[in-house]
Backbone atoms as SQL, in Angstrom:
CREATE TABLE atoms (id INTEGER PRIMARY KEY, chain TEXT, resi INTEGER, resn TEXT, atom TEXT, x REAL, y REAL, z REAL);
INSERT INTO atoms VALUES
  (1, 'A', 1, 'UNK', 'N', -12.318, -18.035, 8.337),
  (2, 'A', 1, 'UNK', 'CA', -13.223, -16.750, 8.157),
  (3, 'A', 1, 'UNK', 'C', -14.213, -16.937, 7.456),
  (4, 'A', 2, 'UNK', 'N', -15.196, -16.243, 7.630),
  (5, 'A', 2, 'UNK', 'CA', -16.555, -16.595, 6.627),
  (6, 'A', 2, 'UNK', 'C', -16.441, -15.785, 5.371),
  (7, 'A', 3, 'UNK', 'N', -17.573, -16.433, 4.343),
  (8, 'A', 3, 'UNK', 'CA', -17.181, -15.671, 2.977),
  (9, 'A', 3, 'UNK', 'C', -17.790, -14.108, 3.460),
  (10, 'A', 4, 'UNK', 'N', -18.744, -13.725, 4.215),
  (11, 'A', 4, 'UNK', 'CA', -18.942, -12.359, 4.513),
  (12, 'A', 4, 'UNK', 'C', -17.843, -12.020, 5.238),
  (13, 'A', 5, 'UNK', 'N', -16.944, -12.332, 5.797),
  (14, 'A', 5, 'UNK', 'CA', -15.780, -11.398, 6.110),
  (15, 'A', 5, 'UNK', 'C', -14.776, -11.073, 5.086),
  (16, 'A', 6, 'UNK', 'N', -14.549, -12.349, 4.213),
  (17, 'A', 6, 'UNK', 'CA', -13.741, -11.919, 3.367),
  (18, 'A', 6, 'UNK', 'C', -14.117, -10.857, 2.238),
  (19, 'A', 7, 'UNK', 'N', -15.567, -11.113, 2.151),
  (20, 'A', 7, 'UNK', 'CA', -16.055, -10.226, 1.224),
  (21, 'A', 7, 'UNK', 'C', -15.879, -8.603, 1.689),
  (22, 'A', 8, 'UNK', 'N', -15.804, -8.289, 3.119),
  (23, 'A', 8, 'UNK', 'CA', -16.051, -7.142, 3.512),
  (24, 'A', 8, 'UNK', 'C', -14.526, -6.788, 3.314),
  (25, 'A', 9, 'UNK', 'N', -13.657, -7.470, 3.449),
  (26, 'A', 9, 'UNK', 'CA', -12.027, -7.464, 3.575),
  (27, 'A', 9, 'UNK', 'C', -11.677, -6.940, 2.218),
  (28, 'A', 10, 'UNK', 'N', -12.177, -7.763, 1.187),
  (29, 'A', 10, 'UNK', 'CA', -11.900, -7.065, -0.208),
  (30, 'A', 10, 'UNK', 'C', -12.615, -5.637, -0.440),
  (31, 'A', 11, 'UNK', 'N', -13.295, -5.737, 0.123),
  (32, 'A', 11, 'UNK', 'CA', -14.373, -4.154, -0.186),
  (33, 'A', 11, 'UNK', 'C', -13.494, -2.946, 0.399),
  (34, 'A', 12, 'UNK', 'N', -12.790, -3.229, 1.430),
  (35, 'A', 12, 'UNK', 'CA', -12.062, -2.326, 2.180),
  (36, 'A', 12, 'UNK', 'C', -10.947, -2.027, 1.428),
  (37, 'A', 13, 'UNK', 'N', -10.332, -3.282, 1.071),
  (38, 'A', 13, 'UNK', 'CA', -9.203, -3.469, 0.053),
  (39, 'A', 13, 'UNK', 'C', -9.448, -2.371, -0.990),
  (40, 'A', 14, 'UNK', 'N', -10.241, -2.534, -1.980),
  (41, 'A', 14, 'UNK', 'CA', -10.718, -1.831, -3.002),
  (42, 'A', 14, 'UNK', 'C', -11.082, -0.573, -2.561),
  (43, 'A', 15, 'UNK', 'N', -11.855, -0.069, -1.700),
  (44, 'A', 15, 'UNK', 'CA', -12.033, 1.433, -0.689),
  (45, 'A', 15, 'UNK', 'C', -10.375, 2.042, -0.660),
  (46, 'A', 16, 'UNK', 'N', -9.498, 1.416, 0.104),
  (47, 'A', 16, 'UNK', 'CA', -7.777, 2.069, 0.561),
  (48, 'A', 16, 'UNK', 'C', -7.270, 2.232, -1.191),
  (49, 'A', 17, 'UNK', 'N', -7.494, 1.226, -1.741),
  (50, 'A', 17, 'UNK', 'CA', -6.524, 1.621, -3.161),
  (51, 'A', 17, 'UNK', 'C', -7.059, 2.516, -3.924),
  (52, 'A', 18, 'UNK', 'N', -8.418, 2.512, -3.950),
  (53, 'A', 18, 'UNK', 'CA', -9.319, 3.806, -5.043),
  (54, 'A', 18, 'UNK', 'C', -8.789, 4.988, -4.134),
  (55, 'A', 19, 'UNK', 'N', -8.977, 5.168, -2.839),
  (56, 'A', 19, 'UNK', 'CA', -8.628, 6.473, -2.211),
  (57, 'A', 19, 'UNK', 'C', -7.378, 7.179, -2.226),
  (58, 'A', 20, 'UNK', 'N', -6.243, 6.076, -2.090),
  (59, 'A', 20, 'UNK', 'CA', -4.897, 6.306, -2.350),
  (60, 'A', 20, 'UNK', 'C', -4.889, 7.097, -4.062),
  (61, 'A', 21, 'UNK', 'N', -5.503, 6.110, -4.657),
  (62, 'A', 21, 'UNK', 'CA', -5.323, 6.851, -6.176),
  (63, 'A', 21, 'UNK', 'C', -6.046, 7.807, -6.415),
  (64, 'A', 22, 'UNK', 'N', -6.992, 8.279, -5.489),
  (65, 'A', 22, 'UNK', 'CA', -7.951, 9.644, -5.778),
  (66, 'A', 22, 'UNK', 'C', -6.996, 10.702, -5.324),
  (67, 'A', 23, 'UNK', 'N', -6.545, 10.486, -3.864),
  (68, 'A', 23, 'UNK', 'CA', -5.933, 11.536, -3.383),
  (69, 'A', 23, 'UNK', 'C', -4.318, 11.853, -4.214),
  (70, 'A', 24, 'UNK', 'N', -3.869, 10.895, -4.730),
  (71, 'A', 24, 'UNK', 'CA', -2.733, 10.759, -5.830),
  (72, 'A', 24, 'UNK', 'C', -2.941, 11.870, -7.038),
  (73, 'A', 25, 'UNK', 'N', -4.351, 11.622, -7.198),
  (74, 'A', 25, 'UNK', 'CA', -4.631, 12.642, -8.488),
  (75, 'A', 25, 'UNK', 'C', -4.976, 13.886, -8.258),
  (76, 'A', 26, 'UNK', 'N', -5.737, 13.800, -6.909),
  (77, 'A', 26, 'UNK', 'CA', -5.884, 15.173, -6.641),
  (78, 'A', 26, 'UNK', 'C', -4.727, 16.116, -6.168),
  (79, 'A', 27, 'UNK', 'N', -3.765, 15.418, -5.987),
  (80, 'A', 27, 'UNK', 'CA', -2.193, 16.085, -5.693),
  (81, 'A', 27, 'UNK', 'C', -2.457, 16.520, -4.127),
  (82, 'A', 28, 'UNK', 'N', -3.342, 15.715, -3.340),
  (83, 'A', 28, 'UNK', 'CA', -3.249, 15.702, -2.016),
  (84, 'A', 28, 'UNK', 'C', -2.086, 15.216, -1.385),
  (85, 'A', 29, 'UNK', 'N', -1.849, 13.858, -2.104),
  (86, 'A', 29, 'UNK', 'CA', -0.443, 12.989, -1.533),
  (87, 'A', 29, 'UNK', 'C', 0.288, 13.078, -2.904),
  (88, 'A', 30, 'UNK', 'N', 1.444, 12.666, -2.790),
  (89, 'A', 30, 'UNK', 'CA', 2.855, 12.269, -3.592),
  (90, 'A', 30, 'UNK', 'C', 2.485, 10.794, -3.710),
  (91, 'A', 31, 'UNK', 'N', 2.972, 10.339, -4.620),
  (92, 'A', 31, 'UNK', 'CA', 3.563, 9.014, -4.960),
  (93, 'A', 31, 'UNK', 'C', 4.569, 8.447, -4.073),
  (94, 'A', 32, 'UNK', 'N', 5.651, 9.355, -3.370),
  (95, 'A', 32, 'UNK', 'CA', 6.529, 8.879, -2.531),
  (96, 'A', 32, 'UNK', 'C', 5.752, 9.024, -1.076),
  (97, 'A', 33, 'UNK', 'N', 4.791, 9.460, -0.861),
  (98, 'A', 33, 'UNK', 'CA', 4.551, 9.914, 0.446),
  (99, 'A', 33, 'UNK', 'C', 3.994, 8.564, 1.043),
  (100, 'A', 34, 'UNK', 'N', 4.536, 8.527, 2.491),
  (101, 'A', 34, 'UNK', 'CA', 4.613, 7.301, 3.055),
  (102, 'A', 34, 'UNK', 'C', 2.768, 6.898, 3.383),
  (103, 'A', 35, 'UNK', 'N', 1.844, 7.696, 3.291),
  (104, 'A', 35, 'UNK', 'CA', 0.576, 7.227, 3.710),
  (105, 'A', 35, 'UNK', 'C', -0.200, 6.954, 2.149),
  (106, 'A', 36, 'UNK', 'N', 0.093, 7.295, 1.072),
  (107, 'A', 36, 'UNK', 'CA', 0.207, 6.848, -0.110),
  (108, 'A', 36, 'UNK', 'C', 0.709, 5.224, -0.454),
  (109, 'A', 37, 'UNK', 'N', 1.679, 5.283, 0.272),
  (110, 'A', 37, 'UNK', 'CA', 1.865, 3.674, 0.175),
  (111, 'A', 37, 'UNK', 'C', 1.475, 2.734, 0.929),
  (112, 'A', 38, 'UNK', 'N', 1.245, 3.442, 2.054),
  (113, 'A', 38, 'UNK', 'CA', 0.569, 2.469, 3.027),
  (114, 'A', 38, 'UNK', 'C', -0.740, 2.322, 3.063),
  (115, 'A', 39, 'UNK', 'N', -1.343, 3.237, 2.186),
  (116, 'A', 39, 'UNK', 'CA', -3.079, 2.917, 1.825),
  (117, 'A', 39, 'UNK', 'C', -2.762, 1.639, 0.879),
  (118, 'A', 40, 'UNK', 'N', -1.868, 1.805, 0.150),
  (119, 'A', 40, 'UNK', 'CA', -1.816, 0.798, -1.079),
  (120, 'A', 40, 'UNK', 'C', -1.421, -0.167, -0.612),
  (121, 'A', 41, 'UNK', 'N', -0.618, -0.391, 0.367),
  (122, 'A', 41, 'UNK', 'CA', -0.203, -1.957, 0.628),
  (123, 'A', 41, 'UNK', 'C', -1.240, -2.408, 1.631),
  (124, 'A', 42, 'UNK', 'N', -1.910, -1.551, 2.625),
  (125, 'A', 42, 'UNK', 'CA', -3.206, -2.177, 3.350),
  (126, 'A', 42, 'UNK', 'C', -4.441, -2.689, 2.425),
  (127, 'A', 43, 'UNK', 'N', -4.325, -1.577, 1.129),
  (128, 'A', 43, 'UNK', 'CA', -5.704, -2.138, 0.254),
  (129, 'A', 43, 'UNK', 'C', -5.511, -3.466, -0.563),
  (130, 'A', 44, 'UNK', 'N', -4.262, -3.235, -1.036),
  (131, 'A', 44, 'UNK', 'CA', -3.819, -4.692, -2.036),
  (132, 'A', 44, 'UNK', 'C', -3.635, -5.938, -0.790),
  (133, 'A', 45, 'UNK', 'N', -3.375, -5.914, 0.273),
  (134, 'A', 45, 'UNK', 'CA', -3.451, -7.398, 1.299),
  (135, 'A', 45, 'UNK', 'C', -4.908, -7.530, 1.088),
  (136, 'A', 46, 'UNK', 'N', -5.646, -6.434, 1.267),
  (137, 'A', 46, 'UNK', 'CA', -7.049, -6.641, 1.427),
  (138, 'A', 46, 'UNK', 'C', -7.675, -7.731, -0.173),
  (139, 'A', 47, 'UNK', 'N', -7.492, -6.983, -0.881),
  (140, 'A', 47, 'UNK', 'CA', -7.429, -7.661, -2.151),
  (141, 'A', 47, 'UNK', 'C', -7.002, -8.890, -2.470),
  (142, 'A', 48, 'UNK', 'N', -5.546, -9.125, -1.880),
  (143, 'A', 48, 'UNK', 'CA', -5.087, -10.538, -1.810),
  (144, 'A', 48, 'UNK', 'C', -5.862, -11.444, -1.343),
  (145, 'A', 49, 'UNK', 'N', -6.151, -11.127, -0.108),
  (146, 'A', 49, 'UNK', 'CA', -7.014, -12.307, 1.059),
  (147, 'A', 49, 'UNK', 'C', -7.952, -12.720, -0.042),
  (148, 'A', 50, 'UNK', 'N', -8.721, -11.621, -0.166),
  (149, 'A', 50, 'UNK', 'CA', -9.994, -11.735, -1.398),
  (150, 'A', 50, 'UNK', 'C', -10.176, -12.687, -2.347),
  (151, 'A', 51, 'UNK', 'N', -8.952, -12.514, -3.069),
  (152, 'A', 51, 'UNK', 'CA', -8.856, -12.857, -4.381),
  (153, 'A', 51, 'UNK', 'C', -8.220, -14.784, -3.662),
  (154, 'A', 52, 'UNK', 'N', -7.716, -14.725, -2.916),
  (155, 'A', 52, 'UNK', 'CA', -7.178, -16.093, -2.443),
  (156, 'A', 52, 'UNK', 'C', -8.005, -16.827, -1.950),
  (157, 'A', 53, 'UNK', 'N', -8.802, -16.399, -1.314),
  (158, 'A', 53, 'UNK', 'CA', -10.463, -17.364, -0.699),
  (159, 'A', 53, 'UNK', 'C', -11.173, -17.690, -1.752),
  (160, 'A', 54, 'UNK', 'N', -11.561, -16.695, -2.688),
  (161, 'A', 54, 'UNK', 'CA', -12.332, -16.844, -3.628),
  (162, 'A', 54, 'UNK', 'C', -11.769, -17.805, -5.016),
  (163, 'A', 55, 'UNK', 'N', -10.102, -18.027, -4.804),
  (164, 'A', 55, 'UNK', 'CA', -9.756, -18.524, -5.712),
  (165, 'A', 55, 'UNK', 'C', -9.733, -17.852, -7.000),
  (166, 'A', 56, 'UNK', 'N', -9.316, -16.404, -7.191),
  (167, 'A', 56, 'UNK', 'CA', -9.450, -15.813, -8.287),
  (168, 'A', 56, 'UNK', 'C', -7.750, -15.554, -8.489),
  (169, 'A', 57, 'UNK', 'N', -7.159, -16.511, -9.173),
  (170, 'A', 57, 'UNK', 'CA', -5.765, -16.639, -9.407),
  (171, 'A', 57, 'UNK', 'C', -5.305, -15.223, -10.192),
  (172, 'A', 58, 'UNK', 'N', -5.817, -14.629, -11.520),
  (173, 'A', 58, 'UNK', 'CA', -5.374, -13.440, -11.836),
  (174, 'A', 58, 'UNK', 'C', -5.287, -12.176, -10.949),
  (175, 'A', 59, 'UNK', 'N', -6.610, -12.270, -10.288),
  (176, 'A', 59, 'UNK', 'CA', -6.684, -11.143, -9.343),
  (177, 'A', 59, 'UNK', 'C', -5.540, -11.082, -8.490),
  (178, 'A', 60, 'UNK', 'N', -5.541, -12.437, -7.656),
  (179, 'A', 60, 'UNK', 'CA', -4.418, -12.538, -6.726),
  (180, 'A', 60, 'UNK', 'C', -3.066, -12.074, -7.092),
  (181, 'A', 61, 'UNK', 'N', -2.704, -12.624, -8.555),
  (182, 'A', 61, 'UNK', 'CA', -1.300, -12.217, -8.947),
  (183, 'A', 61, 'UNK', 'C', -1.078, -10.674, -9.287),
  (184, 'A', 62, 'UNK', 'N', -2.160, -9.705, -9.716),
  (185, 'A', 62, 'UNK', 'CA', -2.441, -8.536, -9.937),
  (186, 'A', 62, 'UNK', 'C', -2.262, -7.546, -8.178),
  (187, 'A', 63, 'UNK', 'N', -2.725, -8.104, -7.500),
  (188, 'A', 63, 'UNK', 'CA', -2.558, -7.482, -6.245),
  (189, 'A', 63, 'UNK', 'C', -1.467, -7.939, -5.722),
  (190, 'A', 64, 'UNK', 'N', -0.912, -9.172, -5.774),
  (191, 'A', 64, 'UNK', 'CA', 0.394, -9.444, -5.061),
  (192, 'A', 64, 'UNK', 'C', 1.425, -8.637, -5.402),
  (193, 'A', 65, 'UNK', 'N', 1.530, -8.462, -6.868),
  (194, 'A', 65, 'UNK', 'CA', 2.400, -7.548, -7.149),
  (195, 'A', 65, 'UNK', 'C', 2.235, -6.381, -6.952),
  (196, 'A', 66, 'UNK', 'N', 0.957, -5.896, -6.686),
  (197, 'A', 66, 'UNK', 'CA', 0.767, -4.297, -6.325),
  (198, 'A', 66, 'UNK', 'C', 1.525, -3.914, -4.809),
  (199, 'A', 67, 'UNK', 'N', 1.143, -5.102, -4.086),
  (200, 'A', 67, 'UNK', 'CA', 1.404, -5.032, -2.648),
  (201, 'A', 67, 'UNK', 'C', 3.128, -5.064, -2.773),
  (202, 'A', 68, 'UNK', 'N', 3.523, -5.742, -3.269),
  (203, 'A', 68, 'UNK', 'CA', 5.355, -5.744, -3.406),
  (204, 'A', 68, 'UNK', 'C', 5.771, -4.593, -3.678),
  (205, 'A', 69, 'UNK', 'N', 5.110, -3.726, -4.893),
  (206, 'A', 69, 'UNK', 'CA', 5.672, -2.595, -5.353),
  (207, 'A', 69, 'UNK', 'C', 5.495, -1.363, -4.665),
  (208, 'A', 70, 'UNK', 'N', 4.171, -1.661, -3.675),
  (209, 'A', 70, 'UNK', 'CA', 4.203, -0.606, -2.490),
  (210, 'A', 70, 'UNK', 'C', 4.971, -0.924, -1.226),
  (211, 'A', 71, 'UNK', 'N', 5.336, -1.897, -1.126),
  (212, 'A', 71, 'UNK', 'CA', 6.255, -2.369, -0.178),
  (213, 'A', 71, 'UNK', 'C', 7.603, -1.868, -0.488),
  (214, 'A', 72, 'UNK', 'N', 7.814, -1.953, -1.546),
  (215, 'A', 72, 'UNK', 'CA', 9.406, -1.140, -2.324),
  (216, 'A', 72, 'UNK', 'C', 9.151, 0.520, -2.066),
  (217, 'A', 73, 'UNK', 'N', 8.215, 0.881, -2.369),
  (218, 'A', 73, 'UNK', 'CA', 8.018, 2.253, -2.073),
  (219, 'A', 73, 'UNK', 'C', 8.451, 2.507, -0.798),
  (220, 'A', 74, 'UNK', 'N', 7.547, 1.660, 0.354),
  (221, 'A', 74, 'UNK', 'CA', 7.781, 2.366, 1.635),
  (222, 'A', 74, 'UNK', 'C', 9.280, 1.823, 2.211),
  (223, 'A', 75, 'UNK', 'N', 9.559, 0.964, 1.612),
  (224, 'A', 75, 'UNK', 'CA', 10.884, 0.697, 2.042),
  (225, 'A', 75, 'UNK', 'C', 11.990, 1.612, 1.280),
  (226, 'A', 76, 'UNK', 'N', 11.889, 2.101, 0.435),
  (227, 'A', 76, 'UNK', 'CA', 12.568, 3.111, -0.386),
  (228, 'A', 76, 'UNK', 'C', 12.518, 4.356, 0.381),
  (229, 'A', 77, 'UNK', 'N', 11.390, 5.090, 1.013),
  (230, 'A', 77, 'UNK', 'CA', 11.071, 6.256, 1.489),
  (231, 'A', 77, 'UNK', 'C', 11.826, 5.857, 2.969),
  (232, 'A', 78, 'UNK', 'N', 11.548, 4.614, 3.483),
  (233, 'A', 78, 'UNK', 'CA', 11.999, 4.710, 4.912),
  (234, 'A', 78, 'UNK', 'C', 13.924, 5.052, 4.766),
  (235, 'A', 79, 'UNK', 'N', 14.136, 4.256, 3.909),
  (236, 'A', 79, 'UNK', 'CA', 15.522, 4.456, 3.932),
  (237, 'A', 79, 'UNK', 'C', 16.171, 5.578, 3.433),
  (238, 'A', 80, 'UNK', 'N', 15.464, 6.661, 2.598),
  (239, 'A', 80, 'UNK', 'CA', 15.865, 7.954, 2.412),
  (240, 'A', 80, 'UNK', 'C', 15.586, 8.534, 3.470),
  (241, 'A', 81, 'UNK', 'N', 14.274, 8.497, 4.353),
  (242, 'A', 81, 'UNK', 'CA', 14.051, 9.193, 5.748),
  (243, 'A', 81, 'UNK', 'C', 15.348, 8.888, 6.725),
  (244, 'A', 82, 'UNK', 'N', 16.025, 8.013, 6.734),
  (245, 'A', 82, 'UNK', 'CA', 17.005, 7.542, 7.607),
  (246, 'A', 82, 'UNK', 'C', 18.027, 7.983, 7.234),
  (247, 'A', 83, 'UNK', 'N', 18.408, 8.196, 6.069),
  (248, 'A', 83, 'UNK', 'CA', 19.646, 8.709, 5.593),
  (249, 'A', 83, 'UNK', 'C', 19.511, 10.510, 5.838),
  (250, 'A', 84, 'UNK', 'N', 18.258, 11.280, 5.286),
  (251, 'A', 84, 'UNK', 'CA', 18.224, 12.447, 5.954),
  (252, 'A', 84, 'UNK', 'C', 18.285, 13.007, 7.369),
  (253, 'A', 85, 'UNK', 'N', 18.007, 12.035, 8.103),
  (254, 'A', 85, 'UNK', 'CA', 18.039, 12.382, 9.402),
  (255, 'A', 85, 'UNK', 'C', 19.442, 11.754, 10.071),
  (256, 'A', 86, 'UNK', 'N', 20.382, 11.327, 9.364),
  (257, 'A', 86, 'UNK', 'CA', 21.430, 10.916, 9.665),
  (258, 'A', 86, 'UNK', 'C', 22.465, 12.326, 9.264),
  (259, 'A', 87, 'UNK', 'N', 22.043, 12.650, 8.055),
  (260, 'A', 87, 'UNK', 'CA', 22.524, 13.952, 7.764),
  (261, 'A', 87, 'UNK', 'C', 22.330, 15.303, 9.130),
  (262, 'A', 88, 'UNK', 'N', 21.299, 15.562, 8.937),
  (263, 'A', 88, 'UNK', 'CA', 20.713, 16.458, 10.069),
  (264, 'A', 88, 'UNK', 'C', 21.593, 16.199, 11.320),
  (265, 'A', 89, 'UNK', 'N', 21.683, 14.802, 11.757),
  (266, 'A', 89, 'UNK', 'CA', 22.268, 14.780, 13.041),
  (267, 'A', 89, 'UNK', 'C', 23.956, 15.092, 13.042),
  (268, 'A', 90, 'UNK', 'N', 24.027, 14.844, 11.792),
  (269, 'A', 90, 'UNK', 'CA', 25.685, 15.115, 11.572),
  (270, 'A', 90, 'UNK', 'C', 25.972, 16.593, 11.740),
  (271, 'A', 91, 'UNK', 'N', 24.902, 17.651, 10.681),
  (272, 'A', 91, 'UNK', 'CA', 24.879, 18.824, 10.734),
  (273, 'A', 91, 'UNK', 'C', 25.139, 19.449, 12.213),
  (274, 'A', 92, 'UNK', 'N', 23.866, 18.918, 12.883),
  (275, 'A', 92, 'UNK', 'CA', 23.542, 19.534, 14.163),
  (276, 'A', 92, 'UNK', 'C', 24.826, 19.573, 15.289),
  (277, 'A', 93, 'UNK', 'N', 25.492, 18.288, 15.278),
  (278, 'A', 93, 'UNK', 'CA', 26.861, 17.827, 16.196),
  (279, 'A', 93, 'UNK', 'C', 27.547, 18.837, 16.315);
C-alpha cells in the first residue's frame, strides 16, 4: 500500500467513527444499534491500519481496543437478535 492510500484509509476511519458518535449524540442511533457498532468497527479498523503503517503505537492500541469493544457490541446485538427470533418462532409455531 502507498502512503497516500493509507492516509485515505485513516481519514475514512476518522470519518466513520466521528459520524457514528455524532449520530449517537443526535439520538439518530442508539449505542446498541448495529449500524452504530458497524460504523465503529469499520472506522476503527481504518484507524488501526493507518496507525500500524505509520508506527503510531499509542493510536494503534487505542483504536485496536475501540475495534474490540465495537465487535463485542456487534456480537452481543447478534446474540440478542437470535434469541428474540427463536422466541418469536416458538410463539408463532
